[in-house]
C-alpha positions as CSV (number, residue, x, y, z in Angstrom):
1,M,-20.7,7.0,6.6
2,K,-24.6,7.4,6.7
3,R,-24.5,8.2,2.9
4,I,-22.5,5.2,2.2
5,F,-24.8,3.0,4.2
6,N,-27.9,4.4,2.4
7,I,-26.3,3.8,-1.0
8,V,-25.1,0.3,-0.1
9,L,-28.7,-0.5,1.3
10,I,-30.4,0.7,-1.9
11,F,-28.0,-1.1,-4.2
12,A,-28.3,-4.3,-2.1
13,V,-32.2,-4.2,-2.3
14,A,-32.0,-3.5,-6.1
15,A,-29.6,-6.5,-6.7
16,M,-31.8,-8.9,-4.6
17,T,-34.9,-7.7,-6.4
18,L,-33.5,-8.1,-9.9
19,T,-32.3,-11.6,-9.2
20,S,-35.8,-12.6,-8.4
21,C,-37.5,-11.1,-11.6
22,N,-37.7,-14.6,-13.2
23,S,-40.2,-15.7,-10.6
24,N,-41.9,-12.2,-10.2
25,N,-44.8,-12.8,-12.6
26,R,-46.1,-15.9,-11.0
27,N,-46.0,-14.3,-7.6
28,Q,-47.7,-11.0,-8.6
29,D,-50.9,-12.8,-9.7
30,Y,-52.6,-12.0,-6.3
31,M,-51.3,-8.4,-6.0
32,Q,-52.7,-5.2,-7.1
33,P,-51.2,-3.8,-10.3
34,K,-48.7,-1.2,-9.4
35,L,-48.7,2.5,-10.3
36,A,-45.6,3.9,-12.1
37,M,-43.2,6.2,-10.1
38,Q,-44.2,9.9,-10.7
39,P,-42.2,12.9,-10.4
40,D,-43.5,13.5,-6.8
41,G,-42.9,10.0,-5.7
42,I,-41.2,9.2,-2.5
43,V,-38.1,7.0,-1.7
44,R,-37.7,6.8,2.1
45,L,-35.5,5.0,4.6
46,S,-37.4,4.7,7.8
47,K,-34.9,4.0,10.6
48,I,-36.6,2.5,13.7
49,K,-35.1,1.5,17.1
50,V,-37.3,-1.0,18.7
51,N,-37.2,-1.6,22.4
52,P,-35.7,-5.2,22.8
53,E,-38.5,-6.3,25.1
54,Y,-41.0,-5.9,22.1
55,L,-38.9,-6.9,19.2
56,D,-40.8,-10.3,18.2
57,E,-44.2,-8.5,18.6
58,Y,-43.0,-5.5,16.5
59,M,-41.7,-7.9,13.8
60,N,-45.1,-9.4,13.5
61,F,-46.8,-6.0,13.0
62,A,-44.2,-4.9,10.4
63,A,-44.4,-8.1,8.4
64,E,-48.2,-7.8,8.4
65,V,-48.3,-4.0,7.2
66,G,-45.7,-4.7,4.8
67,T,-47.4,-7.6,3.2
68,V,-50.9,-6.1,3.2
69,S,-49.5,-2.8,1.8
70,L,-47.8,-4.5,-1.1
71,Q,-50.7,-6.6,-1.9
72,T,-53.5,-4.2,-1.8
73,E,-52.0,-0.7,-2.4
74,P,-51.2,0.2,-6.0
75,G,-49.1,3.2,-5.0
76,V,-46.9,1.3,-2.4
77,L,-44.2,0.2,-4.7
78,T,-41.6,-1.1,-2.1
79,M,-41.7,-2.0,1.4
80,Y,-38.6,-3.9,2.4
81,A,-37.5,-4.1,5.9
82,V,-34.1,-5.2,7.2
83,A,-32.5,-5.5,10.6
84,D,-28.9,-4.7,11.5
85,K,-26.9,-7.9,12.0
86,D,-25.2,-6.6,15.0
87,D,-28.2,-4.9,16.5
88,P,-31.4,-6.5,15.5
89,C,-33.5,-3.9,17.3
90,S,-32.3,-1.4,14.6
91,I,-34.7,-1.7,11.7
92,T,-34.5,0.1,8.3
93,I,-37.2,0.0,5.9
94,L,-36.8,1.0,2.4
95,E,-40.3,2.5,1.2
96,T,-41.1,3.8,-2.2
97,Y,-44.5,5.4,-3.1
98,A,-45.5,6.2,-6.6
99,N,-46.7,9.8,-5.5
100,Q,-47.6,11.9,-2.6
101,E,-51.2,10.8,-2.7
102,A,-50.3,7.1,-2.5
103,Y,-48.4,7.9,0.6
104,R,-51.3,9.8,2.1
105,Q,-53.6,7.0,1.3
106,H,-51.1,4.5,2.8
107,I,-50.8,6.2,6.2
108,A,-54.6,6.7,6.3
109,S,-55.2,3.0,5.6
110,E,-56.8,0.6,8.2
111,H,-53.6,-1.8,8.2
112,F,-51.0,1.1,8.7
113,Q,-53.2,2.6,11.5
114,K,-53.3,-0.8,13.2
115,Y,-49.5,-1.1,12.8
116,K,-48.9,2.6,13.9
117,L,-51.1,2.4,17.0
118,G,-50.0,-1.2,17.9
119,T,-46.3,-0.4,17.8
120,L,-46.2,3.2,19.3
121,H,-45.1,1.9,22.8
122,M,-42.4,-0.4,21.2
123,V,-40.5,2.1,19.2
124,D,-37.7,4.0,21.0
125,S,-36.9,6.2,18.1
126,L,-38.1,6.9,14.4
127,V,-36.3,8.8,11.6
128,L,-37.8,9.2,8.4
129,D,-35.0,9.9,5.9
130,D,-36.2,10.9,2.3
131,V,-33.5,9.9,-0.1
132,T,-32.9,10.4,-3.9
133,P,-31.9,7.4,-6.1
134,L,-28.6,7.8,-7.7
135,N,-29.9,6.4,-10.9
136,P,-33.7,7.4,-11.4
137,K,-34.0,4.8,-14.2
138,N,-33.3,1.9,-11.7
139,R,-36.6,0.4,-10.6
140,I,-37.1,-2.1,-7.8
141,I,-39.8,-4.8,-8.2
142,N,-41.0,-5.6,-4.8
143,F,-43.5,-8.4,-4.1
144,I,-44.4,-10.9,-1.6
145,E,-43.8,-14.4,-2.6
146,N,-46.9,-16.7,-2.7
147,E,-46.4,-19.8,-0.6
């Protein structure tokens, strides 16, 4: 069941991203150019259980770190967070990093440290699940829409 959920999540994100490619160029103008995925790249599902008391506050932190990471870090290729429809405190984030160094730079960044330290008391559990894409040629183009 876990494997099916992971596969469905990855395909759903890919499908949503591909349908938005027509508007992609005009919205990426203010984002850093992205690095290509390397053999040591990371594809990860971060599964987070947030204490309901802090859900709104957590969402603000998560939105900020995702936006800043995508806009300023060339090695952060995807940062796509979703909440379970039946349990909004269960958050899954699809994260892709061009390589190991990009991941190290990300977790050392000021905006990630702000997120991590600011949300420690809000998170009941965290599972980092590194996954392997079924089709390595499939690429996700993730961007923050310019308002």
